[in-house]
VMD Tcl script that draws the C-alpha trace (Angstrom):
set ca {
  {-67.86 -51.29 149.93}
  {-69.00 -49.00 147.05}
  {-72.55 -50.33 146.57}
  {-72.92 -51.88 150.06}
  {-75.87 -50.08 151.44}
  {-78.21 -52.27 149.52}
  {-76.33 -55.54 149.55}
  {-76.99 -57.23 152.83}
  {-75.47 -56.81 156.23}
  {-71.96 -55.89 155.06}
  {-73.52 -53.44 152.66}
  {-75.94 -51.82 154.94}
  {-73.26 -51.28 157.47}
  {-71.20 -49.51 154.84}
  {-70.27 -46.13 156.50}
  {-70.11 -44.61 153.20}
  {-68.70 -43.31 155.47}
  {-68.82 -42.83 159.30}
  {-67.74 -39.26 159.77}
  {-66.67 -35.29 162.53}
  {-66.67 -31.81 161.37}
  {-63.35 -30.02 160.80}
  {-63.43 -26.40 159.73}
  {-60.79 -25.27 157.41}
  {-60.46 -21.80 156.02}
  {-57.99 -21.19 153.13}
  {-57.84 -17.55 154.04}
  {-58.59 -15.71 157.20}
  {-59.89 -12.44 155.79}
  {-61.52 -11.38 159.04}
  {-65.04 -11.48 157.69}
  {-67.34 -13.07 160.13}
  {-70.33 -13.27 157.80}
  {-71.30 -16.63 156.35}
  {-70.23 -17.35 152.67}
  {-73.08 -16.96 150.14}
  {-72.02 -19.53 147.56}
  {-71.47 -21.17 145.23}
  {-71.47 -24.03 147.63}
  {-70.15 -27.54 146.85}
  {-70.75 -30.56 149.28}
  {-68.35 -33.39 148.94}
  {-68.37 -36.66 150.79}
  {-69.53 -40.18 151.68}
  {-72.78 -41.63 153.00}
  {-72.70 -39.69 156.22}
  {-73.02 -36.61 154.04}
  {-75.36 -38.19 151.36}
  {-77.94 -39.58 153.96}
  {-78.90 -43.00 152.43}
  {-82.42 -44.22 153.15}
  {-83.60 -40.84 154.49}
  {-86.54 -39.61 152.30}
  {-86.68 -38.14 149.86}
  {-83.90 -39.71 147.85}
  {-82.96 -37.57 144.85}
  {-80.13 -36.60 142.55}
  {-78.07 -38.29 139.85}
  {-76.80 -40.96 139.95}
  {-79.54 -42.65 142.01}
  {-76.90 -45.07 143.43}
  {-75.24 -42.24 145.59}
  {-78.35 -42.45 147.73}
  {-78.62 -38.64 148.52}
  {-81.36 -37.33 150.69}
  {-83.04 -33.81 150.26}
  {-82.74 -33.63 154.07}
  {-78.96 -34.31 154.44}
  {-76.91 -31.70 156.11}
  {-75.61 -30.06 153.03}
  {-79.13 -29.36 151.72}
  {-80.11 -28.06 155.12}
  {-77.08 -25.75 155.19}
  {-77.86 -24.44 151.73}
  {-81.43 -23.74 152.70}
  {-80.38 -21.75 155.85}
  {-77.90 -19.79 153.81}
  {-80.85 -19.04 151.30}
  {-78.77 -20.31 148.33}
  {-80.52 -20.56 145.10}
  {-80.40 -24.00 143.44}
  {-77.94 -22.79 140.81}
  {-75.37 -21.99 143.64}
  {-75.54 -25.32 145.41}
  {-74.04 -28.64 144.20}
  {-74.27 -31.82 146.36}
  {-72.02 -34.42 144.77}
  {-71.67 -36.56 147.90}
  {-72.10 -40.34 147.30}
  {-72.58 -43.34 149.45}
  {-69.48 -45.65 149.54}
  {-67.04 -42.81 148.51}
  {-63.40 -42.93 149.52}
  {-60.82 -40.16 149.13}
  {-59.89 -41.65 145.83}
  {-63.33 -41.04 144.47}
  {-62.87 -37.37 144.89}
  {-60.53 -37.38 141.85}
  {-61.81 -40.28 139.91}
  {-65.30 -41.39 138.93}
  {-67.19 -43.72 141.28}
  {-69.26 -46.57 140.05}
  {-72.38 -47.21 142.20}
  {-75.05 -50.04 141.75}
  {-77.10 -47.43 139.84}
  {-75.01 -45.17 137.74}
  {-71.54 -43.52 137.91}
  {-70.73 -40.41 140.02}
  {-68.24 -38.10 138.40}
  {-65.01 -37.16 140.34}
  {-66.36 -35.12 143.06}
  {-63.65 -32.44 142.81}
  {-64.84 -31.78 139.25}
  {-67.58 -29.72 140.75}
  {-65.19 -27.19 142.10}
  {-64.13 -23.97 140.34}
  {-62.49 -20.67 140.92}
  {-66.09 -19.29 141.72}
  {-66.65 -21.76 144.55}
  {-66.93 -19.91 147.91}
  {-67.98 -22.77 150.33}
  {-66.94 -26.42 150.45}
  {-67.76 -29.04 152.93}
  {-66.00 -32.47 152.92}
  {-67.17 -35.40 155.00}
  {-65.10 -38.51 154.29}
  {-62.53 -41.05 155.74}
  {-64.58 -43.92 157.24}
  {-64.46 -45.98 153.99}
  {-60.85 -45.48 153.66}
  {-60.04 -47.15 156.93}
  {-62.59 -50.01 156.25}
  {-64.74 -49.10 159.13}
  {-67.76 -50.90 157.75}
  {-66.01 -54.07 157.24}
  {-64.48 -53.75 160.70}
  {-67.84 -53.31 162.17}
  {-69.07 -56.43 160.17}
  {-66.21 -58.52 161.48}
  {-66.79 -57.28 165.09}
  {-70.55 -58.20 164.83}
  {-69.82 -61.71 163.51}
  {-67.38 -62.28 166.46}
  {-69.96 -60.74 168.86}
  {-72.54 -63.24 167.84}
  {-70.16 -66.05 168.65}
  {-69.10 -64.35 171.90}
  {-72.68 -64.34 173.06}
  {-73.49 -67.90 171.68}
  {-70.52 -69.28 173.81}
  {-71.47 -67.48 176.90}
  {-68.90 -64.77 176.62}
  {-65.77 -64.14 178.71}
  {-63.09 -66.73 178.83}
  {-65.09 -69.10 176.64}
  {-64.92 -66.73 173.75}
  {-61.29 -65.73 174.13}
  {-61.92 -62.59 176.23}
  {-64.37 -59.69 175.98}
  {-62.87 -58.25 172.78}
  {-62.45 -60.91 170.29}
  {-62.55 -58.54 167.39}
  {-59.88 -56.40 168.66}
  {-57.57 -59.27 168.67}
  {-58.11 -59.70 165.05}
  {-56.70 -56.21 164.35}
  {-54.23 -55.65 167.05}
  {-51.07 -57.76 167.65}
  {-48.16 -56.75 169.77}
  {-47.69 -53.00 168.98}
  {-49.44 -53.17 165.69}
  {-53.00 -51.91 165.12}
  {-53.99 -52.32 161.52}
  {-56.87 -50.00 161.76}
  {-54.61 -47.26 163.17}
  {-52.20 -47.87 160.32}
  {-55.22 -47.13 157.85}
  {-56.15 -44.01 159.68}
  {-52.53 -42.74 159.37}
  {-52.54 -43.61 155.60}
  {-55.87 -41.79 155.11}
  {-54.57 -38.72 156.83}
  {-51.63 -38.43 154.45}
  {-54.18 -38.79 151.54}
  {-56.53 -36.10 153.12}
  {-53.54 -33.69 153.35}
  {-53.03 -34.13 149.50}
  {-56.80 -33.89 148.94}
  {-57.08 -30.49 150.84}
  {-54.21 -29.12 148.87}
  {-55.99 -30.12 145.58}
  {-59.22 -28.44 146.79}
  {-57.49 -25.23 147.46}
  {-55.74 -25.36 144.02}
  {-59.15 -25.86 142.30}
  {-61.15 -23.36 144.59}
  {-58.71 -20.93 145.83}
  {-61.36 -18.43 147.26}
  {-63.45 -21.12 148.96}
  {-63.87 -21.46 152.67}
  {-63.53 -25.27 153.25}
  {-64.92 -27.30 156.17}
  {-63.97 -30.87 156.65}
  {-67.06 -32.61 158.13}
  {-66.31 -35.55 160.33}
  {-68.11 -38.11 162.39}
  {-70.59 -37.92 165.23}
  {-70.70 -40.42 168.04}
  {-71.53 -43.92 166.57}
  {-71.10 -46.07 169.74}
  {-71.01 -44.89 173.36}
  {-67.73 -44.84 175.29}
  {-69.34 -47.19 177.88}
  {-70.74 -50.56 176.95}
  {-73.55 -50.86 179.33}
  {-76.88 -51.69 177.56}
  {-75.18 -51.51 174.13}
  {-73.08 -54.61 173.44}
  {-75.84 -57.06 172.93}
  {-78.07 -54.54 171.14}
  {-75.45 -53.97 168.58}
  {-74.21 -57.60 168.39}
  {-70.82 -56.62 169.72}
  {-68.74 -58.08 172.54}
  {-68.45 -55.45 175.37}
  {-64.73 -54.85 174.74}
  {-65.25 -54.45 171.05}
  {-67.83 -51.60 171.64}
  {-64.82 -49.88 173.53}
  {-62.37 -50.66 170.61}
  {-64.66 -49.43 167.99}
  {-65.35 -46.37 169.89}
  {-61.64 -45.82 170.23}
  {-60.88 -46.09 166.61}
  {-63.62 -43.39 165.73}
  {-61.95 -41.26 168.17}
  {-58.57 -41.74 166.45}
  {-60.24 -41.05 163.07}
  {-61.59 -37.73 164.35}
  {-58.18 -36.90 165.99}
  {-56.62 -37.47 162.64}
  {-59.07 -35.07 161.03}
  {-58.27 -32.57 163.69}
  {-54.52 -33.09 163.11}
  {-54.71 -32.56 159.41}
  {-56.95 -29.41 159.71}
  {-54.53 -27.86 162.11}
  {-51.55 -28.59 159.74}
  {-53.50 -26.74 157.14}
  {-53.99 -23.79 159.49}
  {-57.61 -25.00 159.83}
  {-60.27 -24.88 162.73}
  {-61.68 -28.16 164.06}
  {-65.44 -28.02 164.38}
  {-66.68 -30.74 166.82}
  {-69.65 -32.82 165.94}
  {-68.78 -35.63 168.32}
  {-69.51 -33.62 171.44}
  {-73.07 -32.54 170.66}
  {-73.90 -36.20 169.64}
  {-72.63 -37.86 172.90}
  {-75.59 -39.78 174.26}
  {-77.21 -39.83 170.91}
  {-75.25 -42.91 169.46}
  {-76.71 -45.97 168.01}
  {-77.55 -47.39 171.47}
  {-79.30 -44.28 172.71}
  {-83.11 -44.00 173.05}
  {-85.10 -44.15 169.75}
  {-86.35 -40.46 170.18}
  {-82.82 -39.16 170.97}
  {-80.27 -40.96 168.85}
  {-78.73 -39.46 165.69}
  {-77.24 -42.84 164.57}
  {-79.53 -45.84 163.80}
  {-78.52 -49.28 165.13}
  {-78.22 -52.62 163.07}
  {-81.96 -52.66 162.76}
  {-83.07 -49.18 162.05}
  {-86.31 -47.90 163.69}
  {-86.31 -44.79 161.47}
  {-85.76 -44.05 157.79}
  {-82.00 -44.50 157.56}
  {-79.40 -46.90 156.65}
  {-78.09 -49.18 159.51}
  {-75.20 -47.51 161.61}
  {-75.86 -44.28 159.73}
  {-77.38 -40.89 160.57}
  {-81.12 -40.45 160.71}
  {-82.77 -37.28 159.92}
  {-82.24 -35.95 163.37}
  {-78.55 -36.73 162.95}
  {-78.34 -34.94 159.69}
  {-79.97 -31.81 161.30}
  {-77.43 -32.05 164.19}
  {-74.54 -32.06 161.77}
  {-75.95 -29.23 159.81}
  {-76.28 -27.22 162.90}
  {-72.54 -27.78 163.63}
  {-71.65 -26.75 160.18}
  {-73.82 -23.58 160.32}
  {-72.20 -22.67 163.60}
  {-68.76 -23.02 162.05}
  {-69.62 -20.82 159.08}
  {-71.16 -18.23 161.38}
  {-74.82 -18.78 160.39}
  {-76.31 -20.57 163.32}
  {-79.40 -19.08 165.05}
}
mol new
graphics top color blue
foreach p $ca { graphics top sphere $p radius 0.5 }
foreach p [lrange $ca 0 end-1] q [lrange $ca 1 end] { graphics top cylinder $p $q radius 0.2 }
display resetview
């Protein structure tokens, strides 16, 4: 998963992680003005912006764009370069926040090493890779191809052949991974507070990747109709976990899902925030395009009190 964006279908689906925005303030000092930095951006590929031009930063294997949402936020806040660090990296998991991450073109230092007592603003967008969402999508596409080849329905074992791989009786393996990621996220938020006690922290989650309804989407994404619904539900559960962990830390949830409804990977080319399996814009498959990064930036700016 770490170097997947360049490694074929499994790679390009890597949701270096899929992603929702949760706002978290370490302290409520009553100051409505946006923080002025230093600002540190942490996260996975939904933060980094793989394939969106121009790619920049070190290591090159992190696939960061200079039009990703952290960069747009920093520009709106008029932060000088010395007060902005984007250490997000495609393929990152929660473990990569506290340990070095190897990419296909260089090694990214532990992301939390960018924090200090001087840090005043932190955004964190992560979690999709921890639950294996990319590999789940890949498995579902494989089964979707078979579903359509066999004529669908009863001939392919129902309209959600992928769901049956992950769910048996009362056990849902993806849900179990979400729960485990939530426990690790809670520990991570505590470590961020320890390293940057004066920072206002925003956990940036995931916009709509697939629609709630399957009409016009299943075949375009190579997914059986019931599996579109299943994957949509798993993303909702991931976002719900982020909300829960934010609230447990006395945080505020900032919703990026709602403004992106109708802008998922199955939406019209001129409207969508997320590109489909075969992108028509400069972006990695099943990842935000430039429009999506702008939309996520607006959600963060609204949360920090800096929207227009």
